[in-house]
KOLBAKOL-71746 format. One record per atom (N, C-alpha, C): residue in one letter; x, y, z. Coordinates in steps of 0.001 Angstrom, whole numbers, padded with zeros to 6 digits, always signed. Atoms other than C-alpha are relative to their C-alpha. Layout:
<atoms>
aXYZ ...
</atoms>
This chain:
<atoms>
m-001278+000656+000573 m-118240-041705-081027 m+001399+001006+001079 k-000828-000923-000021 k-116494-038813-080252 k+000076+000330+001831 k-000390+000094-001413 k-117354-038751-076368 k+000457-001424+000589 t-000071+001318-000085 t-116507-042477-076470 t+001772+000037-000045 i-001839-000442+000099 i-112871-041294-077595 i+000902+001050+001449 k-000990-000495-001149 k-112274-038692-075246 k-000286-000804+001496 l-000062+001074-001291 l-113460-040842-072238 l+001619-000852-000236 a-000854+001009+000215 a-110852-043172-073274 a+001691+000460+000272 l-001309-000785-000369 l-107844-040601-073839 l+000363-000244+001884 v-000079-000811-001246 v-108528-038823-070183 v+000291-000924+001017 a-000201+001602-000864 a-108671-043170-068906 a+001406+000135-000214 s-001266+000690+000022 s-105342-043611-070168 s+000977+001408+000487 l-000707-000750-000601 l-103796-040346-069142 l-000115-000045+001892 a-000165+000083-001182 a-104856-040688-065959 a+000731-001155+001442 l-000619+000564-000255 l-103642-043957-065728 l+001795+000301+000394 g-000751+000104+000247 g-100258-042844-066640 g+001523-000738+000046 a-001526+000691+000555 a-096584-044095-067464 a+000936-000051+001040 t-001130+000183-000685 t-094684-045358-064777 t+000938-000770-000049 s-001224+000451+000958 s-091238-046709-065038 s-000311-001706+000009 a+000073+001036+000253 a-090940-049746-065822 a+001094-001520-000486 f-000609+000510+000427 f-088520-052895-066628 f-000898-000584-001297 a+001094+000730+000771 a-089995-053887-069797 a+000931-000904-000690 t-000270+000715-000385 t-088738-056935-070671 t+001535-000250-001375 n-001166+000003+001107 n-086535-056738-074338 n+000581+001175+000292 g-000782-001542-000528 g-084009-054212-072990 g-000968+000405+000572 a+000991-000861-000301 a-086056-051502-072100 a-001226+000218-001206 a+001031-000277+000750 a-088696-052408-074630 a-001199-000861+000051 l+000772+001063-000593 l-092030-054108-073961 l+000089-000787-000957 i-000311+000873+001784 i-092195-057352-076223 i-001159-000099-000608 g+000788+000114+000981 g-095548-056467-077550 g-001699+001052+000797 m+000386-001273+000159 m-097964-053490-077615 m-002091-000397+000710 g+001598+000457-000875 g-102052-054583-075509 g+000069-001876+000178 a+000140+000870-000796 a-103064-057490-074110 a-000260-001542-001123 k+000282+001000+000575 k-103776-059782-077415 k+001491-000639-000345 a-001241+000522+000109 a-100134-059563-078598 a+001056-000508+001046 r-000865+000426-001519 r-098713-060093-074767 r-000761-001253+000219 g+000561+000986-000362 g-100656-062747-074499 g+000350-001384-001251 m-000674+000978+000846 m-098458-064445-077488 m+000982+000372-000003 a-001288-000622+000089 a-095351-063159-076471 a+000162+001123-000728 g-000815-001645+000996 g-095252-059650-078344 g-000492-000453-001286 t+000354-000177+001479 t-096379-061215-081758 t-001026+000437-000995 g+001485-001261+000837 g-098546-059150-084268 g+000459+000868-001106 i-000175-000982+001284 i-095761-058115-087014 i-000574-000682-001369 g+000761+000537+001338 g-097307-060608-089800 g-001677-000731+001017 m+001414+000862-000635 m-100883-061495-087712 m-000591+001732+000805 s+000551-001101-000864 s-103164-058716-086503 s-000619-000047+000824 h+001377-000071-000858 h-105110-057840-083579 h-000675+001394-000126 g+000750-001255-000094 g-107032-055223-084342 g+000357+001353-000033 a-000854-001884-000169 a-106391-051414-083486 a+000523-000394+001117 e-001238+000167-000752 e-103721-052664-080574 e+000622+000268-001065 s-001076+000286+001018 s-101867-053539-084205 s+000899+001464-000210 a-000393-001743-000042 a-101056-049234-084454 a+001691-000067+000157 l-001160-000331-000246 l-097611-049507-082485 l+001028-001265-000702 v-000728+001021+000157 v-096912-053129-083666 v+000551-000097-001761 n+000194-000516+001335 n-097718-052851-087545 n-001071+000250-000691 p+000741-001364-000016 p-099658-050133-088259 p-001137-000737-001257 a+001031+000345+001058 a-100845-051712-091699 a-001141-000781+000009 l+000866+000798-000082 l-102389-054283-090321 l-001541+000175+000766 i+001164-000675-000249 i-105501-051956-088778 i-001007-000723-001267 t+001149+000749+000956 t-107139-053192-091918 t-001069-000952-000034 s+001239+000951-000068 s-108529-055917-090477 s-000987+000498+000873 v+001293-000404-001347 v-111268-054080-088219 v-000625+000671-001744 e+000650-000411+000370 e-114262-053800-089781 e-000913+001009-000439 s+000373-000798+000018 s-115884-050932-089049 s+000753+001574+000579 t-000777-000849-001258 t-114331-048891-085846 t-000115-000720+001133 e+000046+000553-001219 e-112973-050574-082847 e+000952+000474+001078 i-000875-000948-000946 i-111226-049074-079772 i-000108-000803+001333 s-000291+000726-000881 s-109667-050622-077047 s+001247+001095+000907 f-000886-000796-000994 f-108047-049635-074015 f+000014-000550+001622 g-000106+001058-001126 g-106911-051111-070897 g+001889+000112+000591 g-001176-000451-000919 g-103147-051388-069161 g+000505-001325+000581 t-001235+001222-000238 t-100430-053831-067832 t+000631+000456+001100 l-000725+000278-001011 l-099412-054270-064244 l+001070-001103-000105 f-001449+000910+000148 f-095566-055060-064357 f+000551+000035+001202 m-000733+000173-001458 m-093891-056797-061435 m+001495-000276-000763 p-001345+000370-000347 p-090053-056950-061451 p+000323-000166+000956 n-000943+000253-001453 n-087773-058578-059200 n+001166+000411+000257 v-001582-000592+000382 v-084345-057145-059023 v+000089+000644+001448 k-001188+000441-000337 k-082028-057944-056722 k+001624-000105-000566 n-001485-000432+000672 n-077953-056530-056460 n+000650-000365+001050 s-001755+000647-000779 s-074537-057706-054587 s+000443+000890-000380 n-000933-001100-000022 n-072197-054970-054659 n+001020-000349+001127 d-001363-000207-001219 d-068489-054796-052977 d+000687+001057-000240 l-000955-001524-000078 l-067056-051595-052604 l+001057+000200+001284 t-000630-000309-001403 t-065151-052874-049691 t+001757+000412-000746 p-001425-000232+000938 p-061524-052382-052514 p+000116+001783+000490 i-000641-000943-000064 i-062226-048812-051928 i-000452+000857+001457 g+000259-000458-001192 g-063474-048242-048580 g-001389-000304+000469 g+001483-000011-000540 g-067164-049090-048654 g-000494-001469-000044 a+000691+001044-000488 a-069589-051787-048300 a-000110-001366-000508 n+000448+000887+000930 n-070172-055152-049441 n-000962-000492+000290 g+001511-000206-000518 g-073917-055627-049545 g-001070-000131-000971 s+001019-000395+001078 s-077120-056652-050654 s-001563+000324-000072 a+001398-000525+000160 a-080659-055209-051586 a-001294-000223-000769 d+000912+000058+001508 d-083766-055787-053485 d-000803+001713-000414 s+000673-001850+000477 s-085254-052734-055705 s-001519+000073+000509 d+001249-000372+000055 d-088205-050929-054600 d-000570+000385-000890 a+000699-000489+001301 a-089500-050604-057975 a-000446-000432-000018 d+000544+000966+000549 d-091366-053389-058018 d-001135-000380-000272 m+001297-000449+000491 m-094987-052216-059205 m+000096+001203-000972 n+000596-001393+000543 n-096008-050464-062351 n-000776+000170-000650 v+001443-000469+000692 v-098612-049487-064389 v+000342+000462-001427 i-000504-000595+001352 i-098445-049137-068027 i-001508-000299-000945 p+001354-000033+000411 p-101593-047702-069817 p+000365-000520-001731 e+000322+000096+001999 e-102983-048652-073973 e-001303+000776-000302 v+001369-000195+000684 v-105700-046956-075852 v+000122-000075-001036 s-000465-000251+001513 s-105708-047833-079494 s-001592+000353-000571 l+001447+000050+000828 l-108901-046876-081967 l+000691-000302-001306 a-001065+000429+001892 a-108566-047899-086149 a-001666+000227+000025 t+001346+000162+000579 t-111581-047114-088294 t-000464-000211-001036 k+000192+000501+001528 k-112630-048471-091812 k-000255+001365-000385 i+000742-001084+001082 i-113200-044760-093619 i-000897-000594-001099 n+000464+000610+001479 n-113532-047000-097266 n+000656-001254+000116 d-000791+001289+000173 d-112348-050154-098622 d+001708+000478-000639 n-000989-000256+000510 n-109235-048647-099380 n+001244+000352+001419 f-000645-000603-001152 f-108240-046155-096166 f-000512-000279+001099 y+000341+000414-001579 y-108268-046834-092244 y+001063+001050+000792 v-000903-000786-000618 v-107070-044600-089795 v-000626-000394+001362 g-000283+000193-001848 g-106107-044575-085716 g+000028+001107+000811 i-000444-000626-000602 i-105599-042902-083160 i+000845-000980+001746 g+000050+000607-001587 g-104124-044134-079551 g+001620+000528+000598 m-001164-000224-000507 m-101137-043703-076741 m+000038-001212+000702 w-001095+001088-000386 w-098694-046237-075434 w+000516-000261+000733 g-001296-000047-000279 g-096940-046670-072850 g+000787-000867-000802 t-000366+000903+001013 t-094419-048448-074882 t+001294-000533+000878 g-001220+000804-000387 g-091420-049095-072069 g+000474+000818+001009 g-000142-000643-000634 g-089227-047952-069656 g+001154-000423+001247 m-000742+001062-000541 m-086864-048766-066786 m+000226+000289+001733 g-000254-000218-001580 g-085975-048193-062532 g-000179-001072+000537 v-000058+001055-001575 v-085088-049581-059556 v+000553+001001+000627 d+000494-000549-000958 d-085135-048131-056465 d+000292-000364+001004 y-001093+000047-001233 y-082311-048585-053650 y+000391+000949+001486 r+000573-000808-001238 r-083477-045669-050899 r+000922-000460+001159 k+000284+000513-001366 k-084172-048272-048445 k+001264-001334+000462 a-001338+001248-000512 a-080564-050370-048387 a+000846+000022+000784 t-000157-000177-001276 t-079006-050489-045204 t+001245-000215+000310 t-000748-000719-000178 t-075704-050035-046608 t+000657+000894-001348 d-000276-000252+001677 d-073782-048007-049654 d+000497-000467-000840 a-000117+001170+000772 a-072997-051040-051450 a-000725+000391-001685 q+000838-000314+001342 q-075791-049795-053864 q-000023+001487-000084 m-000020-000925-000444 m-075244-046592-053253 m-001747+000968-000206 n+001478-001240-000080 n-078929-045510-052516 n-000522+000422-001629 m+000253-000253+001505 m-079265-045220-056524 m-001826-000172-000585 v+001295+000328+000715 v-082904-044534-057884 v-000207+000579-001758 t+000257-000241+001957 t-082992-044862-061995 t-001886-000098-000254 n+001169+000102-000546 n-086597-044073-062786 n-000150+000368-002112 l+000159-000618+001134 l-086990-043611-066977 l-001714-000516-000281 q+001450+000103+000122 q-090853-043245-068600 q+000159+000167-001445 l+000409-000489+001535 l-091942-043523-072245 l-001169-000100-000606 m+001378+000432+000150 m-095452-043301-073595 m+000262+000660-001946 q+000188-000219+001169 q-096254-042928-077061 q-001326+000465-000788 f+001591-000111+000464 f-099150-040892-078812 f+000462-000346-001792 g-000310+000487+001117 g-099818-041964-082500 g-000967-000131-001090 v+001038-000148+000825 v-101699-041688-085438 v+000452-000974-001391 p+000004+000752+001339 p-101909-044835-088016 p-001279+000265-000881 l+000099-000474+000752 l-102489-044083-091101 l-000033-001148-001447 a-000377+001529+001272 a-102969-047617-093855 a-000929+000430-001189 y+001399-000200+001483 y-104335-047814-097316 y+000436-001830-000170 k-000003+001568+000743 k-105394-051516-098525 k-000135+000253-001474 l+000789+000042+001732 l-105482-052266-101975 l-000120-001668-000096 d-000064+001679+000115 d-106633-056528-102316 d+000735-000044+000809 a-001101+000817-000845 a-103936-058290-100741 a+000998+000762+001192 f-001266-001328-000584 f-101571-055640-099850 f-000439+000942+000750 s+000056-001349-000480 s-101684-052863-097246 s+001115+000669+000358 i-001442-000484-000808 i-098913-050349-095976 i-000835+001240+000480 a-000072-000964-000737 a-099305-047395-093711 a+001308+000477+001021 v-000743-000904-000730 v-097373-045208-091339 v-000669+000790+000908 t+000788-000535-000976 t-097855-043822-087952 t+000968+000870+000288 p-000794-001613-000655 p-096318-040284-087191 p+000080-000116+001339 i-000611+000199-002045 i-095037-040682-083169 i+000179+001251+000624 l-000375-000889-001271 l-094890-038006-080117 l+000609-001026+000462 q-000446+000790-000854 q-092790-039583-078184 q+000160+001224+001444 y-000658-001020-000681 y-092798-038371-074504 y+000700-000866+001232 g-001096+000597-000709 g-090187-039146-071923 g+000322+000594+000815 s-001069-000522-000876 s-088618-038529-068563 s+000704-000792+000589 l-001258+000537-000550 l-085585-039661-066904 l+000461+000500+001493 d-000595-000267-001011 d-084446-039542-063500 d+001204-000417+000806 i-001158+000598-000228 i-080672-040549-062127 i+000384+000368+001299 n-000388-000703-001257 n-079918-040003-058396 n+001101-000992+000839 y-000773+000749-000951 y-077839-041631-055989 y+001281+000737+001064 i-000816-000965-001173 i-075033-040746-052592 i+001374-001088-000760 a-001420+000359+000433 a-071520-041137-054162 a+000728-001130+000885 p-000800+000717-000826 p-069262-043488-052453 p+001310+000544+000924 a-000161-000468-000140 a-067457-042009-050171 a+001883+000401-000333 a-000918+000203+000352 a-064118-042658-051789 a-000317+001235-001199 f+000582-001059+001265 f-065971-040043-054900 f-000078+000863+000921 g+000732-000958-000871 g-067124-037662-052166 g-001174-000341+000961 g+001288+000453-000261 g-069718-039120-050970 g-001169+000807+000290 n+000923-000916+000098 n-072179-036545-051876 n-001183-000294-001209 q+001211-000182+000707 q-075762-036454-053566 q+000365+000518-001531 k+000189-000114+001467 k-075718-036833-057394 k-001534-000275-000767 g+000842+000355+000475 g-078392-035990-059574 g-000908+001772-000406 a+000685-001650+000485 a-080201-032966-061270 a-001712-000498-000265 g+001580+000175-000351 g-083859-034245-060586 g-000551-000676-001036 v+001043+000405+001339 v-086709-035233-063423 v+000377+000684-001019 a+000737-000285+001060 a-086580-034519-067032 a-000211+000000-001207 q+000678+000031+000746 q-088385-034154-069552 q-000230-000044-001427 d-000398-000088+001692 d-088593-034199-073932 d-001009-000543-000082 l+000854+000288+001022 l-090883-034300-076207 l+000666-000327-001294 q-000474+000232+001185 q-089755-035784-079833 q-001103-000891-000811 f+000482+000734+001262 f-090620-037095-083093 f-000236-000875-000588 g-000903+001355+000351 g-090260-040398-084647 g-001268-000487-001079 f+001304+000490+000874 f-092513-042625-087260 f+000180-001426+000013 n-000245+001839+000389 n-092800-046297-088075 n-000953-000190-001173 i+000294+000350+001456 i-093613-047746-091389 i-000616-001793+000338 g+000030+001195+000300 g-095566-051366-091905 g-000440-000162-001071 a+001176+000783+000886 a-096875-053312-094653 a-000181-001189+000500 s+000005+001293-000915 s-098299-056692-094816 s-000715-000731-001784 y+000747+000598+001318 y-099724-059083-097808 y-000776-001968+000710 e+000840+000981-000232 e-102216-061564-097261 e-000047-000827-001069 l+000564+001450+001405 l-102724-065512-099768 l+000192-000729+000685 n+001095+000839-000130 n-105123-067618-098702 n+000474+000190+001623 n+000259-000007-001484 n-104499-068393-094936 n+001314+000641+000919 l-001782+000353-000450 l-100902-067237-094597 l-000279+001811+000055 t-000199-001784-000179 t-100213-063431-093577 t+001414+000697+000106 v-001058-000728-000332 v-097054-061674-094054 v+000494+001334+000675 g+000459-001859-000530 g-095914-058178-092415 g+001526+000215+000009 a-001905-000383-000451 a-092135-056124-092131 a-000607+001163+000751 i+000198-001341-000664 i-091901-053077-090010 i+001408+000562+000220 y-000886-000511+000071 y-089518-050326-089733 y-000412+001074+000899 k+000331-000872-001046 k-089635-047958-086500 k+001349+000831+000122 s-001419-001045+000036 s-087242-045034-086413 s+000771+000276+001153 k-001330-000573-001066 k-084715-043771-083846 k-001019+001182+000174 i+000546-001387-000506 i-086235-041087-081844 i+001221+000489+001427 d-001129-000768-000941 d-083315-038967-080097 d-000774+000565+001271 m+000282-000555-001779 m-084213-038097-075804 m+000839+000937+000113 k-000639-000859-000558 k-082644-035463-074520 k-000487+000698+001539 y+000770-000500-001188 y-082835-034989-070554 y+000786+000642+000473 d-000870-001616-000641 d-081377-031524-069713 d+000575-000292+001545 g-000818-000211-001288 g-078513-032247-067000 g-000212-001880+000460 v+000491+000746-000949 v-079573-035592-066040 v+001170-001033-000038 l-000679+001051-000274 l-077037-038155-066762 l+001386+001224-000641 s-001206+000213-000730 s-074463-035885-067145 s+000791+000828+001013 n+000018-000149-001163 n-074925-034958-064087 n+000674-000854+001291 t+000270+000581-001014 t-074687-037970-062648 t+001116-001265-000551 v-001069+001085+000554 v-072215-039937-064869 v+001630+000507-000147 d-001050-001035+000428 d-069552-037153-065079 d+001053-000645+000938 l-000704+000775-001374 l-068250-038497-061463 l+000872-001081-000661 f+000065+000738-000357 f-067495-041537-062725 f+000932-000226-001828 s-000981-000159+001601 s-065363-040519-066387 s+001015+000337+000360 s-001053+000251-000399 s-061975-040672-066557 s+000759+001277-000628 t-000355-000732+000655 t-061778-037072-067937 t-000926+001103+001501 g+001068-000347-000661 g-064517-036309-064960 g-001210+001256-000847 v+001104-001336+000939 v-066710-034085-067542 v-000851-001317-000889 y+001348+000757+000884 y-069775-036243-069202 y-000684+000979-000245 n+000567-000839+000725 n-071545-034127-072020 n-001289-000083-000595 n+001041+000500+000704 n-073740-036460-073067 n-001374+000127+000919 d+001064+000581-001018 d-077471-036454-071960 d-001490-000079-000749 k+000866+000577+000476 k-079282-037959-074794 k+000055-001578+000265 l+000206+001759-000284 l-080806-041706-074193 l-001293-000559-001429 s+001164+000375+000747 s-082692-042445-077150 s-000224-001480-000059 t+000967+001002+000510 t-085331-044786-078239 t+000410-000131-001074 p-000711+000416+001395 p-083611-047337-080792 p-000733+000299-000846 a+001179+000408+001258 a-084907-047828-084206 a-000123-001605+000098 e-000204+001537+000314 e-085978-051426-085038 e-000515-000641-001247 i+000458+000056+001048 i-086661-053240-088103 i-000520-001872+000040 g-000048+001175-000020 g-088268-056562-088240 g-001343-000310-000634 i+000627+000584+001036 i-090377-059546-090011 i-001083-001108+000710 g+000788+001004-000480 g-093519-061749-089434 g-000767-000824-000293 a+001125+000376+000679 a-095915-064095-090524 a-000901-000890+000983 s+001158+000623-000804 s-099251-066120-089191 s-000822-000871-001516 y+000494+000863+001500 y-100747-069122-090985 y-001383-000258+001396 v+001010+000547-000345 v-104306-069952-089985 v-000580-001304-000702 m+000378+001226+000169 m-105699-073407-089898 m-001301-000563+000817 g+001406+000078-000356 g-109269-073454-089451 g-000234+000932+001672 e+000055-000694-001404 e-109511-072633-085198 e+001431+000604+000064 h-001134-000436-000421 h-105930-072130-084822 h+000937+000762-000921 t-001402-001020+001223 t-103043-069632-085668 t+001002-000152+000288 v-001217+000067-000116 v-099805-069894-086004 v+000310+000924+000379 a-000729-001363-000085 a-097158-066879-085640 a+001221-000055+000409 i-001320+000151-000434 i-093925-066114-085647 i+000589+001314-000724 d-000370-000996+000193 d-091871-062689-085654 d+001803-000572+000179 y-001171-000960+000191 y-088110-061228-086049 y+000181+001105-000389 k-000317-001479-000022 k-086889-058258-085258 k+001101+000470+000499 q-000868-000965-000538 q-083972-056060-084458 q+000297+000948+001115 i+000093-001094-000602 i-083593-053676-081665 i+001806+000355+000314 q-001495-000719+000344 q-080753-051470-082683 q+000696+000899+001553 w-000637-000572-001393 w-079226-050150-078932 w+001158+000508-000397 s-001158-000498-000109 s-075902-050604-080419 s+000172+002060-000575 d-000033-001346+000765 d-076616-046952-082613 d-000757+000872+000984 a+001186-000786-000828 a-078880-045735-079731 a+000519+001365+000404 k-001038-001407-001195 k-077254-042101-077738 k-000330-001011+001371 g+000250+000210-001681 g-076653-043229-074451 g+000127-001287+000409 y-000479+001189+000331 y-076908-046722-074499 y+001257-000329-000641 k-001536-000009+000797 k-074151-046299-076949 k+001160-000343+000806 d-001407+000522-000764 d-071385-045575-074540 d-000261-000264+001012 f-000600+001428-000874 f-072415-048245-072121 f-000182-001077-000672 e-000194+001568+000609 e-071781-050601-074562 e-001447-001069-000200 w+001152+000919+000429 w-075289-051847-075431 w+000153-000324-001148 d+000098+000493+001372 d-075619-054628-078129 d-001689-000172-000554 d+000996+000459+000578 d-078233-054846-080481 d-000922-001086-000157 q+001024+001515-000314 q-080992-057474-079793 q-000907-000719-001392 n-000359+000233+000946 n-081605-059802-082219 n-001822-000803+000508 v+001135+000699-001085 v-085739-061162-080663 v-000665-000864-000597 i+000668+001093+000607 i-087533-064025-081853 i-001257-000155+001522 s+001391+000356-001127 s-091375-064771-080671 s-000762-000797-000915 l+000806+001325+000194 l-093200-067637-081375 l-001417+000266+000524 g+001271+000466-000494 g-097255-067807-080745 g-000891-000756-000763 y+000494+001024+000283 y-100079-069900-081050 y-001724+000439+000646 e+001716-000622-000987 e-104153-069012-080533 e-000850-000668-000736 y+000750+001318+000091 y-107070-071264-080474 y-001573+000861-000158 t+000899-000559+000914 t-110239-069748-081707 t-001638-000210+000390 a+001287+000666-000224 a-113336-070258-080605 a-001663+001214-000415 d+000947-001558-000255 d-117023-068625-081010 d-000336+001130+001078 t+000139-000683-001334 t-117265-067066-077584 t+001243+000316+000427 w-001445-000687-000837 w-113463-066612-076785 w+001303-001027-000941 a-001273+000640+000902 a-110066-067674-077930 a+000980+000051+001402 a-001339+000294-000967 a-107077-068620-076024 a+001253-000294-000694 r-001132+000058+000506 r-103351-068407-076562 r+001277-000135+000647 v-000619-000012-000833 v-100066-068805-075563 v+001412+000066-001009 g-001302-001154+000535 g-096345-067230-076325 g+000944-000628+000546 y-001079-000081+000278 y-092567-067701-076646 y+000926+001225-000201 n-000659-001334+000816 n-090296-064496-076620 n+001851-000248+000596 y-000651+000104-000680 y-087059-064973-076500 y+001402+001043-000981 a-001409-000829+000014 a-083677-062383-076779 a+001193-000021+000667 s-001038+000187-001537 s-080343-062605-075220 s+000083+001693+000287 s-000103-000664-000696 s-079260-059923-072766 s+000633+001196-000839 p-000950-000951+000931 p-078139-056423-074739 p+001143+000633+000857 i-001012+000247-000808 i-075910-055980-071858 i+000750-001102+000433 s-000924+000938-000235 s-072622-057964-071466 s+001033+000606+000898 e-001087+000255-000519 e-069648-058322-069485 e+001252+001229-000820 q-000373-000988+001127 q-067414-055230-070312 q+001410-000482+000655 n-001246+000265-001067 n-063465-056339-069733 n+001435+000782-000329 y-000993-000673+000354 y-061506-053630-071788 y+001297+000520+000748 t-000787-000732-000455 t-058713-051749-070902 t-000168+001605-000436 g+000137-002128+000670 g-058562-047486-070374 g-001303-000086+000193 v+001412-000934+000092 v-061539-045990-071340 v-000569-000553-001311 n+000269+000155+001211 n-063800-046427-074091 n-000803+001747-000396 s-000289-001388+000319 s-065201-043441-076324 s-000543+000737+000766 a+000938-000936-001010 a-067570-041946-073829 a+001164+000416+001130 n-001049-000589-000381 n-064136-041778-071936 n-000405-000510+001991 l+000602+000870-001150 l-065782-044605-069022 l+000301-001217+000171 s-000443+001478+000101 s-064084-047591-068221 s-001039-000969-000134 a+000665+000939-000341 a-065022-051080-067883 a-001101-000287+001112 g+000656+000213-000973 g-065615-051568-064528 g-001400+001410+000140 v+000829-001103+000453 v-067883-048033-064775 v-001496-000629-000700 v+000849+000866+001008 v-069742-049592-067919 v-000793-000967+001243 n+000825+001008-000558 n-070780-052797-065920 n-000802+000366+001358 t+000854-000380-001318 t-071982-051251-062575 t-000734+001232-000510 f+001264-000565+000405 f-074367-048789-064214 f-000676-000734-000045 n+001085+000855+001228 n-075535-051407-066580 n-000827-000990+000988 l+000761+001138-000952 l-076260-054183-063450 l-000684+000566+001128 l+000602-000801-000539 l-076746-051245-060850 l-001576+000620-000425 g+000777-000548+000429 g-079084-049101-062698 g-000887-000019-000994 f+000180+000506+001122 f-080027-050191-065890 f-000253-001563+000015 p-000476+001336+000220 p-080323-054112-065696 p-001140-000964-000542 g+000631+000887+000500 g-082294-055363-068158 g+000662-001291-001055 i-000954+001729-000075 i-080449-058934-068071 i-001164-001099-000525 v+000190+001523+000204 v-083771-061313-068835 v+000202-000393-001232 e+000117+000572+001192 e-084090-063200-071814 e-001101-000316-000327 s+001276+000601+000670 s-086600-065604-072559 s-001518+000673+000827 h+001239-000043-000437 h-090274-065108-071727 h-001215-000456-000573 y+001118+000483+000170 y-093631-066954-071384 y-000913+000656-000052 a+001023-000476-000060 a-096782-066097-071869 a-001286-000673-000657 i+001215+001080+000682 i-100656-067255-072047 i-000951+001372+000172 g+000738-001246-000213 g-103531-064872-072236 g-001184-000603-001130 g+001551+000657+000851 g-107211-065597-073916 g-001074+001389-000147 t+001402-000486-000366 t-110463-063717-074643 t-001554+000338-000603 f+000899+000550-000427 f-113742-063529-073583 f-001237+000753-000687 n+000998-001247+000908 n-116904-061618-076176 n-000990-000372+001328 l+001707-000703-000717 l-119312-060500-073995 l-001183-000104-000599 n+000870-000547+001044 n-121325-059457-076812 n+000432-000148-001312 k-001085+000098+001492 k-120924-059193-080548 k+000733+001334+000315 q-000454-000999+000362 q-119892-055853-079937 q+001512+000401+001553 t-001000-000244-002259 t-117157-056131-076002 t+000050-001328-000234 s-000760+001537-000427 s-114871-058555-075432 s+001271+000433+000904 v-000403-000025-000762 v-112678-058654-072628 v+001841-000975-000228 d-001009+000507-000206 d-108893-059661-072827 d+000905+000179+000523 l-000232+000787-000957 l-106699-061283-070520 l+001654-000539-000359 a-001636+000459+000955 a-102584-062128-070934 a+000908+000288+001521 f-000850+000533-000951 f-099851-063338-067916 f+000982-000150-000691 n-001575+000576+000121 n-096305-062977-069020 n+001340-000093+000954 y-001201+000625-001007 y-093308-064860-067004 y+001198+000230-000579 a-001426+000569-000320 a-089647-064290-066826 a+000845-000284+000502 p-001137+000521-001308 p-087297-066306-064885 p+000763+000670-000189 e-000915-000530-000418 e-084857-065595-063159 e+001397+000138-001020 k-001179+000011+001300 k-081696-064198-065282 k+001531+000878+001524 t-000661-000748-000815 t-078438-063393-062806 t+001108+000127-000891 e-001355-000223+000626 e-075191-061818-064101 e+001348+000816+000969 t-001016-000321-001433 t-071700-060983-062159 t+000637+000588-001147 y-001039-001249+000891 y-069407-058337-063701 y+000996+000104+000881 a-000813-000824-000201 a-066617-056630-062749 a-000373+001285+000091 n+000721-000591-000513 n-067418-053772-060667 n+001207+001279-000156 f-000797-001037+000504 f-065645-049934-060742 f+001246-000117+001039 a-000599-000008-001630 a-063941-050792-057343 a+000991-000973-000070 g-001069+001463+000017 g-062260-054017-058623 g+000061-001056+000468 s+000701+001539-001068 s-064327-056416-057039 s-001104-000750-000957 t+001416+000349+000972 t-067977-057862-058330 t-001019+000491+000677 i+001132-000944-000477 i-070921-056576-058864 i-001372-000994-000532 t+001042+001491+000860 t-074625-059564-059381 t-001189+001158+000686 t+001234-000468-000295 t-077978-058722-059955 t-000617-001341-001234 k+001017+001020+000201 k-080735-061136-060125 k-001484+000698-000934 h+001233-001114+000811 h-083911-059932-062266 h-000884-000984-000755 s+000785+001040-000194 s-087186-062178-062502 s-001434+001109-000647 q+000977-000860+000257 q-090526-060375-064066 q-001539-000210-000428 t+001178+000112-000130 t-094118-060978-063631 t-001195+001229-000042 a+001239-001630+000457 a-097091-058506-065828 a-001486-000701-000189 v+000875+000653+000603 v-100321-059063-066089 v-000541+000534-000149 s+000741-000755+000662 s-102437-057401-068792 s-001873-000445-000456 a+001068+000636+000152 a-106199-056842-069099 a-000879+001231-001346 q+000145-000823+001378 q-108066-054791-072190 q-001235-000269-000177 l+001605+000058+000705 l-111739-053740-073117 l-000010+000157-001033 t+000130-000426+001038 t-112447-053850-076470 t-001663+000080-000694 f+001613-000605+001142 f-115627-052057-078982 f+000265-000114-001006 d-000016+000024+002195 d-116676-052951-082216 d-001433+000817-000196 f+001266-000594+000405 f-119338-050526-083589 f+000089-000490-001501 
</atoms>
């Protein structure tokens, strides 16, 4: 068992956590292929070891020891059009080359006795990124953004009859890079400070209760304040009304949610609601991101050797056009906020469709697959040049996972 765990951890590290647009703003809709096959539904429905980062109280469904590892191939399609002609720049369009990313996951959970369960895992939890280095004009300012997030956690769960409660201490790794070439009207210089990294702690709390065929759950995920020295302060300062921007924190926002699932023979239906609190997260708050209310619906059909899943996830975009006059509390004008959001951080997709399934190779081994699609969303805002900026954004993702039960 120790050798198996070590190999799984090495495999996850080898995959790495590349930048990705992660559907609900900058957060993945779900952790693991089972949850992603039901559009992220998992607060009130157990998915075994992979529940560790969704609702850790639900790892109590593991009968002995379960380990799963795999990942998601994430493929965002982002196109931007920007008009900088009022300040002497270009009016042009370009596709982002950050169009394929790998997001890894490894989860393990084991039953200590009838009351205590423990796990360990590492998960790529989200990020964002664009790459306009090949743009043929200066309309996209050759902007490159790259945020990577990975969490390491140890879920600890206690079960008493039908009630379970758990906590997962989290160590989060993050890296951030932002660079661009300023328009000629702003000096035409390269702006950026290189890649910065940080490690910070947080925690997840979960609870669940089972009543006949009904399971209900609730979760709270703490905010994690990440600091990327020099990255934001050296790229946003040019557009600040004072010429100075001192914040280098980009926090992972807190989340709170509830969920439920109901089993009817081979059929299971599930629903989750959660709020992602972007408006209280440092960095995102300066760029006027709104809280997201996320609704996920999922259905699973289970047979003897296989299962099929579908789901739908919706959350309104955390980004909206700003039209205030003057500057906000971060000394940024509405046009600057609009431009940075749509050009560098366009997490604007809202609807997500999912399909997935499981095939049991034998009693101990199963393969899980999921496919996610977010249809194209288009937003046009007023940019900092007094004209317009438009971004079109759609997503597809394929997840695969191998699970062993011992």
